[in-house]
C-alpha positions in Angstrom: 0.0 0.0 0.0 1.5 3.3 -1.0 2.0 6.2 1.4 0.4 9.3 0.0 0.9 12.9 0.9 -1.6 15.6 -0.2 0.2 19.0 0.1 -0.8 22.7 -0.1 -4.6 22.3 0.0 -7.3 24.0 1.9 -8.9 21.3 4.0 -12.6 21.8 4.7 -14.6 19.6 7.0 -18.0 20.2 8.7 -16.0 21.4 11.8 -13.1 23.3 10.4 -11.3 25.1 7.5 -7.6 25.0 7.5 -4.5 25.0 5.2 -3.0 21.6 5.9 -1.0 18.7 4.5 -2.7 15.3 4.8 -0.7 12.1 5.2 -2.3 8.8 4.1 -1.2 5.3 4.9 -2.9 1.8 4.6 -6.0 3.5 3.1 -6.5 5.8 6.1 -5.7 9.3 7.1 -2.8 9.1 9.6 -2.0 12.8 10.2 -2.7 16.4 9.3 -0.2 19.2 9.8 0.3 22.9 8.9 2.0 23.1 5.5 5.8 22.6 5.7 5.9 21.8 9.4 6.5 18.1 9.0 9.2 16.4 6.9 7.0 13.5 5.7 8.2 11.2 3.0 5.7 9.5 0.7 5.6 7.2 -2.3 3.1 9.6 -4.0 2.8 13.3 -3.5 -0.4 15.1 -4.7 -0.2 18.9 -5.1 -3.5 20.4 -3.9 -2.4 24.1 -4.3 -5.4 26.4 -5.0 -7.7 23.4 -4.3 -10.1 22.5 -1.6 -9.4 19.1 0.1 -12.7 17.8 1.2 -14.1 14.5 2.5 -15.6 12.2 -0.2 -19.4 12.7 -0.4 -21.7 10.3 1.3 -24.9 9.8 -0.8 -27.3 8.1 1.6 -30.1 7.6 -0.9 -29.5 5.9 -4.2 -31.4 3.2 -6.3 -29.1 1.3 -8.6 -30.8 -1.3 -10.7 -34.1 -0.7 -9.0 -37.1 -2.5 -10.5 -39.9 -0.1 -10.9 -42.9 0.4 -13.2 -42.1 -2.5 -15.5 -38.5 -1.6 -16.0 -35.2 -1.1 -14.1 -33.2 1.9 -13.1 -30.7 2.4 -15.9 -27.6 2.7 -13.8 -26.0 -0.6 -12.6 -23.8 -0.7 -9.5 -20.8 -0.4 -11.8 -22.0 2.5 -13.9 -23.6 4.3 -11.0 -20.7 4.1 -8.6 -18.3 5.2 -11.3 -20.5 8.2 -12.0 -20.7 8.9 -8.3 -16.9 9.0 -8.1 -16.7 11.4 -11.0 -19.0 13.7 -8.9 -16.9 13.4 -5.8 -19.0 10.9 -3.9 -17.1 8.0 -2.4 -19.8 6.2 -0.5 -23.4 5.3 -1.4 -26.1 3.8 0.7 -28.4 2.0 -1.6 -31.7 0.2 -1.0 -32.1 -3.5 -0.9 -35.7 -4.5 -1.7 -37.8 -7.1 0.0 -40.5 -8.4 -2.3 -43.9 -9.3 -1.1 -43.8 -12.7 0.6 -40.0 -12.7 0.7 -37.7 -12.7 3.7 -35.8 -9.5 4.3 -32.5 -11.4 4.1 -33.4 -12.8 0.7 -33.8 -9.2 -0.6 -30.6 -8.1 1.0 -28.7 -11.1 -0.4 -30.0 -10.3 -3.9 -28.8 -6.7 -3.7 -25.4 -7.7 -2.2 -25.0 -10.0 -5.2 -25.8 -7.1 -7.6 -23.2 -4.9 -5.9 -20.4 -7.4 -5.1 -17.4 -7.0 -7.3 -19.0 -4.2 -9.4 -18.6 -1.1 -7.3 -16.0 1.6 -7.9 -16.5 3.1 -4.4 -17.7 1.8 -1.1 -21.3 1.0 -0.5 -23.8 0.1 2.2 -27.5 -0.8 2.3 -30.8 0.2 3.8 -33.6 -2.3 3.7 -36.9 -1.6 2.0 -39.7 -3.4 3.8 -42.6 -4.2 1.5 -44.2 -6.9 3.7 -44.3 -6.1 7.4 -45.3 -9.2 9.4 -44.2 -11.1 12.5 -41.4 -12.9 10.7 -39.9 -9.8 9.0 -40.2 -7.8 12.3 -38.0 -10.5 13.9 -35.6 -10.2 11.0 -35.1 -6.5 11.6 -33.2 -7.3 14.7 -30.8 -9.6 12.9 -30.2 -7.0 10.1 -29.3 -4.3 12.6 -26.7 -6.8 14.0 -25.0 -7.2 10.6 -24.8 -3.6 9.8 -28.0 -2.9 7.9 -29.5 -0.6 10.6 -32.1 1.4 8.7 -35.5 0.4 7.2 -37.5 2.2 4.6 -41.3 2.2 4.7 -43.7 3.7 2.2 -47.0 5.5 2.8 -47.3 5.6 -1.0 -47.5 3.1 -3.8 -50.5 0.9 -2.7 -50.1 -2.6 -4.0 -46.3 -2.3 -4.4 -44.4 -0.9 -1.4 -47.2 0.5 0.7 -47.5 -0.2 4.5 -50.6 0.7 6.5 -50.4 2.6 9.8 -50.5 -0.6 11.9 -47.6 -2.1 10.0 -45.7 1.1 10.3 -46.3 1.3 14.0 -45.1 -2.2 14.5 -41.9 -1.6 12.5 -41.3 1.6 14.4 -41.6 -0.2 17.7 -38.9 -2.7 16.7 -36.7 0.1 15.5 -37.2 1.9 18.9 -36.1 -1.3 20.7 -33.1 -2.1 18.5 -31.7 1.4 17.7 -32.7 1.0 14.1 -33.9 4.0 12.1 -37.1 4.1 10.1 -36.9 6.0 6.8 -40.3 7.2 5.6 -41.6 7.9 2.2 -44.3 10.3 3.4 -47.1 10.7 0.9 -50.7 9.7 1.4 -50.7 7.1 -1.4 -54.4 6.1 -0.9 -55.6 9.6 -1.4 -53.2 10.2 -4.3 -54.5 7.1 -6.1 -58.0 8.6 -6.0 -56.7 11.9 -7.5 -54.8 10.0 -10.2 -57.9 8.1 -11.2 -59.9 11.3 -11.3 -57.3 13.2 -13.3 -57.0 10.4 -15.9 -60.8 10.3 -16.2 -60.7 14.0 -17.1 -58.2 13.3 -19.8 -55.3 14.9 -17.9 -52.5 12.6 -19.0 -49.4 14.8 -19.4 -46.4 14.7 -17.1 -47.3 17.9 -15.3 -50.3 16.2 -13.7 -48.0 13.9 -11.8 -47.1 17.0 -9.7 -50.7 18.2 -9.5 -52.1 15.0 -8.1 -49.3 14.4 -5.6 -50.3 17.4 -3.6 -48.0 19.1 -1.1 -50.8 18.8 1.5 -50.7 15.1 1.2 -47.0 15.0 1.7 -47.5 17.2 4.8 -50.3 15.1 6.1 -48.3 11.9 5.8 -45.3 13.6 7.4 -47.4 14.6 10.3 -48.9 11.1 10.7 -45.5 9.5 10.5 -44.2 11.8 13.2 -47.2 11.0 15.5 -46.7 7.2 14.9 -43.0 7.5 15.8 -44.0 9.4 19.0 -46.4 6.6 19.9 -43.7 4.0 19.2 -41.0 5.9 21.0 -38.8 5.7 17.9 -36.7 8.0 15.8 -37.9 9.0 12.3 -36.0 10.0 9.1 -38.2 11.5 6.4 -36.8 11.0 2.9 -36.9 13.4 -0.1 -38.8 16.3 1.6 -40.0 18.6 -1.1 -42.8 20.8 0.3 -42.8 23.8 2.6 -45.6 22.3 4.6 -43.7 19.1 5.2 -40.7 21.1 6.4 -42.9 22.8 8.8 -44.1 19.5 10.3 -40.5 18.4 10.8 -39.5 21.7 12.3 -42.4 21.6 14.7 -41.5 18.1 15.8 -37.8 19.1 16.3 -38.9 22.2 18.3 -40.5 19.7 20.7 -37.1 17.9 21.0 -38.3 14.8 19.1 -35.8 12.6 17.2 -37.2 13.5 13.8 -34.9 14.1 10.9 -35.3 15.2 7.3 -33.6 14.9 3.9 -34.0 16.8 0.8 -32.5 16.4 -2.7 -31.0 18.7 -5.3 -34.0 18.4 -7.6 -36.2 20.1 -5.1 -33.6 22.8 -4.6 -32.9 23.5 -8.2 -35.9 22.3 -10.3 -39.6 22.9 -10.1 -43.0 22.3 -11.7 -41.9 24.5 -14.6 -39.7 21.5 -15.6 -42.6 19.0 -15.3 -44.7 21.3 -17.6 -42.1 21.3 -20.4 -43.9 20.5 -23.7 -43.7 17.5 -26.0 -43.6 15.0 -23.1 -40.2 16.5 -22.0 -41.7 16.9 -18.6 -41.5 13.2 -18.1 -37.8 13.5 -17.5 -38.6 15.2 -14.2 -41.2 12.8 -12.9 -40.1 11.6 -9.4 -41.9 11.1 -6.1 -42.2 13.2 -4.0 -42.8 15.4 -7.1 -41.1 18.7 -8.0 -42.9 21.6 -6.4 -43.5 25.3 -7.5 -40.4 27.4 -7.0 -41.9 29.1 -3.9 -41.1 25.9 -1.9 -37.4 26.2 -2.5 -36.9 29.0 0.0 -38.3 26.9 2.8 -36.0 24.0 1.9 -32.9 26.2 1.9 -34.0 27.7 5.2 -34.5 24.2 6.6 -30.9 23.3 5.6 -29.5 26.4 7.2 -31.5 25.9 10.5 -30.7 22.2 10.6 -34.4 21.2 10.4 -33.2 19.3 7.3 -29.9 17.6 8.0 -29.0 15.8 4.8 -29.0 16.3 1.0 -29.1 13.0 -0.9 -30.0 12.4 -4.5 -32.6 9.7 -4.6 -30.7 8.8 -7.7 -33.0 6.5 -9.7 -32.4 7.1 -13.5 -34.6 6.0 -16.3 -33.8 6.8 -19.9 -36.2 9.2 -21.7 -36.2 7.0 -24.8 -37.8 3.6 -24.0 -38.3 4.0 -20.3 -39.9 7.4 -19.4 -41.9 6.9 -22.7 -43.8 4.0 -21.1 -46.0 6.8 -19.7 -47.0 8.5 -22.9 -50.7 9.1 -22.7 -50.8 8.2 -19.0 -48.6 10.1 -16.5 -49.1 7.4 -13.8 -47.1 4.9 -15.9 -44.0 7.1 -16.2 -41.2 5.5 -14.1 -40.6 7.7 -11.1 -37.0 8.9 -10.6 -34.3 11.0 -12.1 -30.5 11.0 -12.3 -28.3 13.0 -10.0 -25.6 11.0 -8.2 -22.9 12.7 -10.2 -24.2 16.3 -9.8 -24.9 16.6 -6.0 -21.5 17.9 -4.8 -21.3 20.4 -7.6 -24.8 21.7 -7.2 -24.3 22.2 -3.5 -21.0 24.0 -4.1 -23.0 26.3 -6.4 -25.3 26.9 -3.4 -22.2 28.0 -1.5 -21.3 30.4 -4.4 -24.9 31.7 -4.5 -24.9 32.3 -0.7 -27.5 29.7 0.3 -25.1 27.8 2.6 -21.5 28.1 4.0 -18.6 25.9 2.8 -18.7 23.9 6.1 -22.4 23.4 5.8 -21.9 22.1 2.3 -19.6 19.4 3.7 -21.9 18.8 6.7 -25.1 18.1 4.6 -23.2 16.1 1.9 -20.6 14.2 3.9 -20.6 14.4 7.7 -24.3 14.4 8.5 -25.3 11.5 6.3 -22.3 9.5 7.7 -23.5 10.3 11.3 -27.1 9.7 10.5 -26.4 6.2 9.2 -23.6 5.0 11.5 -20.6 5.5 9.2 -18.9 8.4 11.0 -15.9 9.0 11.5 -14.9 6.2 9.2 -16.6 8.2 6.5 -17.6 11.9 6.2 -14.5 13.7 7.5 -10.8 14.1 7.1 -9.2 13.1 10.5 -6.7 10.6 11.8 -8.2 7.1 11.6 -10.8 8.0 8.9 -10.9 6.2 5.6 -8.9 8.2 3.1 -11.9 9.1 1.0 -10.7 12.5 -0.2 -11.6 14.8 -3.0 -9.5 17.6 -4.5 -12.0 20.2 -5.6 -11.3 23.2 -7.8 -13.6 25.9 -6.5 -12.8 28.2 -9.5 -13.4 25.9 -12.4 -16.7 26.3 -14.3 -18.6 23.7 -16.1 -21.9 23.1 -17.9 -23.9 20.1 -16.8 -25.0 18.0 -19.7 -25.8 14.5 -20.8 -23.0 14.8 -23.4 -20.4 15.0 -20.6 -21.9 13.1 -17.6 -21.0 9.5 -16.8 -24.4 8.3 -15.6 -26.0 5.6 -17.8 -28.9 7.7 -18.8 -29.7 9.6 -22.0 -30.5 13.0 -20.5 -29.4 15.3 -17.7 -32.0 16.8 -15.3 -29.8 19.9 -15.2 -29.0 20.2 -18.9 -27.2 23.4 -19.7 -26.9 24.6 -16.1 -23.6 26.4 -15.5 -21.9 25.7 -12.1 -18.8 27.0 -10.5 -16.6 24.3 -9.0 -15.4 20.9 -10.3 -14.0 17.6 -8.9 -10.4 17.2 -10.0 -9.0 14.1 -8.1 -10.8 11.5 -6.0 -9.3 9.0 -3.6 -11.2 6.1 -2.2 -9.5 4.4 0.8 -6.3 6.0 -0.3 -6.5 4.7 -3.9 -6.9 7.2 -6.7 -10.1 6.7 -8.5 -10.3 10.0 -10.5 -6.9 11.4 -11.4 -7.0 15.0 -12.7 -10.3 14.4 -14.4 -9.4 10.9 -15.7 -11.0 7.8 -14.4 -8.4 5.3 -13.1 -10.6 3.3 -10.8 -12.1 -0.1 -11.4 -15.1 -2.2 -10.6 -14.5 -4.3 -7.5 -12.5 -1.7 -5.6 -15.6 -0.6 -3.6 -16.3 -2.6 -0.5 -19.4 -3.3 1.5 -19.4 -1.2 4.7 -21.5 -2.5 7.7 -23.0 0.4 9.5 -23.6 1.2 13.1 -26.6 3.0 14.6 -27.7 6.6 14.0 -25.2 8.8 15.9 -27.7 11.5 16.6 -29.5 9.4 19.1 -28.6 9.3 22.8 
């Protein structure tokens, strides 16, 4: 294993900003020191002058190869993790899926098999519970013990992933007892299905109606209900992909009471809106995801929530479907458009643009993209920071470079960019994963199989 020295960079973590040299050995950070104060020798010296040296991003919400709507997400674990590396993300937490009638472990094993030997960066798993029963509730305890300590439930998608309030309560009770964390897709799916049926009966079939039927009030109602169920169960709650001002308000009110309630939002809700869903000639289908994009007025509440820590994490919910051949399944019926959009490669850059635009500070950028997701899901300080003992997942980031986001230049296995033509300031230059260079001055030098499965501990925000 080579000994690597990163010199002359500006190290940014969630806690600090300092000019420092970083020494790496055996895949881990072993020391930091003020530039020139230590006479370290190394097999490889990387000059980080004029660059930020930041922790590799932790994207705690991705869906590689997810089966959905009669098709599969277009990124494999190989293509998706390679694209993540290009974007400065060095750890993903993906979702293993339990099918109806199946054991949780069978779903986990299937996803482990998909990922094993194919990932360019490190990975971990949450568990989607599609069938909550006495047997799977017992299995939750076993999964926590082997490092799969979070469980996603759905108040949406009746007949597919949906759990009723009784099932949710039971799963929350087990989570409360074991230290596991329930992740909630909070939308009132039963009510939404009524509105979908009524819209289609009126001939409202275009993609923009996807956003109109999945109303912000139904996200807020489900968020409120999930919080109350978690209170009854005595369990923590993590609400995924928060998109609406009213849902943020529910989370903020719970946190004001001191409840262990947490929230995540995604770049699409911060940078895109219903204007995109309304693009003509079926182009709006590119932006169909759930929770849906909201009117631009909701963005201010999301940014405020990130600044006040009512929202702690920005993940991507990366779930790409090609426009040609996949999104097109919903021509003439918006309810058949596969839900999801690409973003694992864009998150770190878009959030740096938010720093440039004054929405957040540099340290908050690292907090919401690296440190907080690592703490939330039991990966810190192995991941999410640059400190002695941490994995050497490190990104050299050029804060002055400019780029235009485009499907022509991205590395995700999808035929469009959700941010096509958007100019951003800042670009990943070099990426190390456990001390190994994966991106070298904008060239991919990594390989499938480098990435390792990382068992996770418990949420570190809980006493």
